[in-house]
C-alpha positions as a Markdown table, in Angstrom:
| # | Residue | x | y | z |
|---|---|---|---|---|
| 1 | Met | 26.0 | 15.5 | -7.0 |
| 2 | His | 23.0 | 15.7 | -4.6 |
| 3 | Arg | 21.8 | 12.3 | -5.9 |
| 4 | Lys | 25.2 | 10.7 | -5.0 |
| 5 | Val | 25.2 | 12.2 | -1.5 |
| 6 | Tyr | 21.6 | 11.0 | -1.0 |
| 7 | Ala | 22.5 | 7.5 | -2.2 |
| 8 | Ala | 25.6 | 7.4 | 0.1 |
| 9 | Thr | 23.6 | 8.6 | 3.1 |
| 10 | Lys | 20.9 | 6.1 | 2.4 |
| 11 | Ala | 23.5 | 3.3 | 2.2 |
| 12 | Leu | 25.1 | 4.3 | 5.4 |
| 13 | Arg | 21.7 | 4.5 | 7.2 |
| 14 | Ser | 20.9 | 1.0 | 5.9 |
| 15 | Val | 24.2 | -0.4 | 7.2 |
| 16 | Gly | 23.6 | 1.3 | 10.6 |
| 17 | Gln | 20.1 | -0.1 | 10.9 |
| 18 | Ser | 21.4 | -3.5 | 10.0 |
| 19 | Arg | 24.0 | -3.4 | 12.7 |
| 20 | Ile | 21.5 | -2.2 | 15.3 |
| 21 | Arg | 19.1 | -5.0 | 14.3 |
| 22 | Arg | 21.8 | -7.6 | 14.5 |
| 23 | Ser | 22.9 | -6.3 | 18.0 |
| 24 | Asn | 19.3 | -6.4 | 19.2 |
| 25 | Asn | 18.8 | -9.9 | 17.7 |
| 26 | Lys | 22.0 | -11.1 | 19.5 |
| 27 | Lys | 20.6 | -10.1 | 22.9 |
| 28 | Leu | 17.3 | -12.0 | 22.1 |
| 29 | Ile | 19.1 | -15.0 | 20.8 |
| 30 | Thr | 21.7 | -15.4 | 23.5 |
| 31 | Ser | 18.9 | -15.2 | 26.1 |
| 32 | Phe | 17.0 | -17.8 | 24.1 |
| 33 | Ala | 20.0 | -20.0 | 23.9 |
| 34 | Glu | 20.5 | -19.8 | 27.7 |
| 35 | Arg | 16.8 | -20.7 | 28.3 |
| 36 | Cys | 17.0 | -23.7 | 26.0 |
| 37 | Asn | 20.3 | -25.2 | 27.0 |
| 38 | Met | 22.1 | -24.2 | 23.8 |
| 39 | Val | 25.6 | -22.8 | 23.2 |
| 40 | Tyr | 25.9 | -19.5 | 21.3 |
| 41 | Phe | 28.7 | -19.2 | 18.7 |
| 42 | Gly | 27.7 | -16.1 | 16.6 |
| 43 | Phe | 28.8 | -16.0 | 13.0 |
| 44 | Val | 30.0 | -19.2 | 11.4 |
| 45 | Ser | 31.5 | -19.8 | 8.0 |
| 46 | Gln | 30.0 | -22.5 | 5.8 |
| 47 | Met | 33.6 | -23.2 | 4.6 |
| 48 | Ser | 34.6 | -24.4 | 8.1 |
| 49 | Asp | 34.5 | -28.0 | 9.2 |
| 50 | Glu | 34.2 | -27.0 | 12.9 |
| 51 | His | 30.4 | -26.8 | 13.0 |
| 52 | Arg | 27.4 | -28.6 | 11.5 |
| 53 | Ile | 25.8 | -26.7 | 8.6 |
| 54 | Val | 22.0 | -26.3 | 8.8 |
| 55 | Arg | 20.9 | -27.6 | 5.4 |
| 56 | Gly | 17.3 | -27.9 | 4.1 |
| 57 | Leu | 15.6 | -25.5 | 1.7 |
| 58 | Thr | 17.7 | -22.4 | 2.4 |
| 59 | Val | 21.2 | -23.9 | 2.1 |
| 60 | Ser | 23.3 | -22.4 | -0.8 |
| 61 | Thr | 26.9 | -21.8 | -1.7 |
| 62 | Lys | 26.6 | -18.1 | -0.8 |
| 63 | His | 24.4 | -17.9 | 2.3 |
| 64 | Gln | 25.7 | -16.3 | 5.5 |
| 65 | Asp | 24.9 | -17.7 | 9.0 |
| 66 | His | 24.8 | -15.5 | 12.1 |
| 67 | His | 23.8 | -16.2 | 15.7 |
| 68 | Tyr | 24.6 | -19.9 | 15.3 |
| 69 | Cys | 23.5 | -21.9 | 18.4 |
| 70 | Ile | 23.6 | -25.7 | 19.1 |
| 71 | Gly | 22.5 | -27.8 | 22.0 |
| 72 | Ser | 19.9 | -30.4 | 23.2 |
| 73 | Tyr | 16.3 | -29.6 | 24.1 |
| 74 | Arg | 13.8 | -32.0 | 25.6 |
| 75 | Gly | 15.3 | -35.1 | 24.0 |
| 76 | Tyr | 16.3 | -33.5 | 20.6 |
| 77 | Asp | 19.6 | -32.2 | 19.3 |
| 78 | Val | 18.8 | -28.7 | 17.9 |
| 79 | Val | 20.6 | -26.1 | 15.9 |
| 80 | Phe | 19.4 | -22.4 | 15.5 |
| 81 | Val | 20.7 | -19.9 | 12.9 |
| 82 | Glu | 19.9 | -16.6 | 11.4 |
| 83 | Arg | 20.5 | -17.1 | 7.6 |
| 84 | Thr | 20.8 | -14.4 | 5.0 |
| 85 | Asp | 21.1 | -14.9 | 1.3 |
| 86 | Thr | 20.3 | -13.2 | -2.0 |
| 87 | Leu | 17.3 | -14.7 | -3.9 |
| 88 | Leu | 18.2 | -15.6 | -7.4 |
| 89 | Thr | 14.6 | -15.0 | -8.6 |
| 90 | Ser | 14.5 | -11.4 | -7.4 |
| 91 | Gly | 18.0 | -10.4 | -6.5 |
| 92 | His | 16.8 | -9.2 | -3.1 |
| 93 | Lys | 18.5 | -10.1 | 0.2 |
| 94 | His | 16.4 | -12.3 | 2.4 |
| 95 | Thr | 16.7 | -13.4 | 6.0 |
| 96 | Trp | 15.4 | -16.6 | 7.7 |
| 97 | His | 15.5 | -17.7 | 11.3 |
| 98 | Ile | 15.8 | -21.5 | 11.3 |
| 99 | Leu | 15.5 | -24.2 | 14.0 |
| 100 | Glu | 16.7 | -27.7 | 12.9 |
| 101 | Phe | 15.7 | -30.8 | 15.0 |
| 102 | Asp | 17.4 | -34.1 | 14.7 |
| 103 | Leu | 14.5 | -36.6 | 14.6 |
| 104 | Asn | 14.8 | -39.9 | 16.5 |
| 105 | Thr | 13.1 | -42.1 | 14.0 |
| 106 | Thr | 15.0 | -44.3 | 11.6 |
| 107 | Val | 12.1 | -44.6 | 9.2 |
| 108 | Asp | 12.6 | -43.3 | 5.6 |
| 109 | Leu | 10.4 | -40.2 | 5.7 |
| 110 | Pro | 8.8 | -38.4 | 2.7 |
| 111 | His | 10.1 | -34.9 | 1.8 |
| 112 | Ile | 7.5 | -32.4 | 2.9 |
| 113 | Phe | 7.0 | -28.7 | 3.0 |
| 114 | Ile | 4.2 | -27.0 | 4.9 |
| 115 | Gly | 3.7 | -23.3 | 4.2 |
| 116 | Ser | 1.3 | -20.6 | 3.3 |
| 117 | Ser | 0.2 | -20.6 | -0.3 |
| 118 | Thr | 0.1 | -16.8 | -0.3 |
| 119 | His | 2.7 | -15.7 | 2.4 |
| 120 | Gly | 6.4 | -16.0 | 2.5 |
| 121 | Asn | 8.0 | -14.9 | -0.8 |
| 122 | Gly | 11.4 | -16.3 | 0.1 |
| 123 | Phe | 9.9 | -19.8 | 0.7 |
| 124 | His | 8.0 | -19.9 | -2.6 |
| 125 | Ser | 11.0 | -18.6 | -4.6 |
| 126 | Leu | 13.3 | -21.3 | -3.3 |
| 127 | Leu | 10.6 | -24.0 | -3.5 |
| 128 | Asn | 9.9 | -23.2 | -7.1 |
| 129 | Ala | 13.6 | -23.0 | -8.0 |
| 130 | Lys | 14.8 | -26.1 | -6.2 |
| 131 | Tyr | 11.8 | -28.4 | -6.1 |
| 132 | Ser | 9.5 | -27.7 | -9.0 |
| 133 | Ala | 8.3 | -31.3 | -9.0 |
| 134 | Met | 6.7 | -30.9 | -5.6 |
| 135 | Ile | 3.0 | -29.9 | -5.7 |
| 136 | Ala | 0.3 | -28.9 | -3.2 |
| 137 | Ala | -1.7 | -31.9 | -2.1 |
| 138 | Pro | -5.5 | -31.3 | -2.8 |
| 139 | Leu | -6.5 | -31.3 | 0.9 |
| 140 | Glu | -9.1 | -28.6 | 0.4 |
| 141 | His | -11.3 | -31.3 | -1.2 |
| 142 | Asp | -10.9 | -33.6 | 1.8 |
| 143 | Thr | -13.5 | -32.6 | 4.3 |
| 144 | Ser | -11.7 | -34.4 | 7.1 |
| 145 | Tyr | -8.9 | -31.7 | 7.0 |
| 146 | Pro | -9.9 | -28.6 | 9.0 |
| 147 | Ser | -10.3 | -25.2 | 7.3 |
| 148 | Ser | -7.9 | -23.7 | 9.9 |
| 149 | Phe | -5.2 | -25.6 | 8.0 |
| 150 | Thr | -6.4 | -25.6 | 4.4 |
| 151 | Ser | -7.4 | -21.9 | 4.3 |
| 152 | Tyr | -3.8 | -20.9 | 5.2 |
| 153 | Phe | -1.4 | -23.8 | 4.6 |
| 154 | Ser | -0.5 | -26.1 | 1.8 |
| 155 | Leu | 1.2 | -29.5 | 2.0 |
| 156 | Tyr | 3.9 | -29.7 | -0.7 |
| 157 | Val | 5.1 | -33.1 | -1.7 |
| 158 | Lys | 6.1 | -35.2 | -4.7 |
| 159 | Pro | 3.0 | -37.0 | -6.1 |
| 160 | Ser | 4.6 | -40.4 | -5.4 |
| 161 | Gln | 4.9 | -39.5 | -1.7 |
| 162 | Met | 1.4 | -38.0 | -1.2 |
| 163 | Met | -0.1 | -41.0 | 0.6 |
| 164 | Lys | 2.8 | -41.3 | 3.1 |
| 165 | Ser | 2.7 | -37.5 | 3.7 |
| 166 | Glu | -1.0 | -37.6 | 4.5 |
| 167 | Leu | -0.4 | -40.4 | 7.0 |
| 168 | Leu | 2.3 | -38.3 | 8.7 |
| 169 | Ile | 0.3 | -35.0 | 8.5 |
| 170 | Asp | -3.2 | -36.4 | 9.2 |
| 171 | Pro | -6.2 | -34.1 | 9.9 |
| 172 | Gly | -5.5 | -34.0 | 13.7 |
| 173 | Thr | -2.0 | -32.9 | 13.1 |
| 174 | Ala | -3.1 | -30.4 | 10.4 |
| 175 | Glu | -5.5 | -28.9 | 12.9 |
| 176 | Met | -2.7 | -28.2 | 15.4 |
| 177 | Ile | -0.5 | -26.7 | 12.7 |
| 178 | Gly | -3.4 | -24.6 | 11.5 |
| 179 | Lys | -3.9 | -23.2 | 15.0 |
| 180 | His | -0.3 | -22.7 | 16.1 |
| 181 | Phe | 2.1 | -22.4 | 13.1 |
| 182 | Lys | 0.9 | -19.4 | 11.2 |
| 183 | Gly | 3.8 | -17.3 | 10.0 |
| 184 | Leu | 6.1 | -20.4 | 10.0 |
| 185 | Val | 7.2 | -22.8 | 7.4 |
| 186 | Val | 7.9 | -26.5 | 8.1 |
| 187 | Glu | 10.3 | -28.8 | 6.2 |
| 188 | Ile | 10.7 | -32.5 | 6.9 |
| 189 | His | 13.7 | -34.0 | 5.0 |
| 190 | Glu | 15.6 | -37.2 | 5.7 |
| 191 | Ser | 16.1 | -37.3 | 9.4 |
| 192 | Ser | 15.6 | -33.6 | 10.1 |
| 193 | Leu | 12.7 | -31.2 | 10.9 |
| 194 | Tyr | 13.2 | -27.6 | 10.0 |
| 195 | Ile | 11.1 | -24.7 | 11.4 |
| 196 | Tyr | 11.5 | -21.5 | 9.4 |
| 197 | Ser | 10.4 | -18.0 | 10.2 |
| 198 | Glu | 10.5 | -15.2 | 7.6 |
| 199 | Lys | 9.1 | -12.6 | 9.9 |
| 200 | Ala | 10.8 | -9.2 | 9.6 |
| 201 | His | 11.1 | -8.7 | 13.4 |
| 202 | Leu | 12.5 | -11.2 | 15.8 |
| 203 | Ser | 11.1 | -11.5 | 19.3 |
| 204 | Ala | 11.4 | -13.7 | 22.4 |
| 205 | His | 7.9 | -14.9 | 21.9 |
| 206 | Leu | 8.6 | -15.9 | 18.3 |
| 207 | Leu | 11.7 | -17.9 | 19.3 |
| 208 | Asp | 9.8 | -19.6 | 22.2 |
| 209 | Thr | 7.0 | -20.4 | 19.8 |
| 210 | Met | 9.4 | -21.9 | 17.2 |
| 211 | Ile | 11.1 | -24.3 | 19.7 |
| 212 | Ala | 7.8 | -25.2 | 21.4 |
| 213 | Asn | 6.1 | -26.0 | 18.1 |
| 214 | Gly | 9.1 | -27.7 | 16.7 |
| 215 | Thr | 9.5 | -30.0 | 19.7 |
| 216 | Trp | 5.8 | -31.0 | 19.6 |
| 217 | Leu | 6.0 | -31.7 | 15.8 |
| 218 | Ala | 9.3 | -33.6 | 16.1 |
| 219 | Arg | 7.8 | -35.9 | 18.7 |
| 220 | His | 4.7 | -36.3 | 16.7 |
| 221 | Ile | 6.7 | -37.3 | 13.5 |
| 222 | Asp | 8.7 | -39.8 | 15.5 |
| 223 | Glu | 5.5 | -41.4 | 16.7 |
| 224 | Lys | 3.6 | -41.3 | 13.4 |
| 225 | Ser | 6.6 | -42.6 | 11.4 |
| 226 | Gln | 5.9 | -46.0 | 12.8 |
| 227 | Leu | 2.8 | -46.1 | 10.5 |
| 228 | Leu | 4.8 | -45.7 | 7.3 |
């Protein structure tokens, strides 16, 4: 009996903490949306045709999207969302904060992931499950790539797209990512750039970092894509 009461109390506490966290996040995100010329919509259903679904690595048939925002920022159409889903590999619920940028280039881009080889369990679970053919480029053997990047990040691509990927993410770009993107995951897919955060706690600084870094990288990709 005591075990049942304890379990019920624990469940209620967890629900309460989740509601408080979501309320706090709403304040942070609505303020962020105002600063960045975005419109806040809150919860959106992926079954609705009234909004554009953020796709990329984390899209699934069962994910839930909260704090959906859409707008235009410094020449790019952007969408922000807090996405929650249950990882098939572990059965645990996982939360991502995601910014999607519509790239301006019309060039066919390689599919790229940039993330830590040791951090971000949700990222690695999905990468292994969905894109097992993608491998880490052996950049640690290329002395032109800075250790600030290679000691923390890996560049995941299909072997057939490795040369194009290294033209897009050259040593200079890798150095900037190594200095400013720790704690974030990057995906380049088709005409979109995705910036993911798996950090447990959201902050105004994190949101500002995501959009500043994403804008810089989107502009860089648009420029570098002309070399492909």
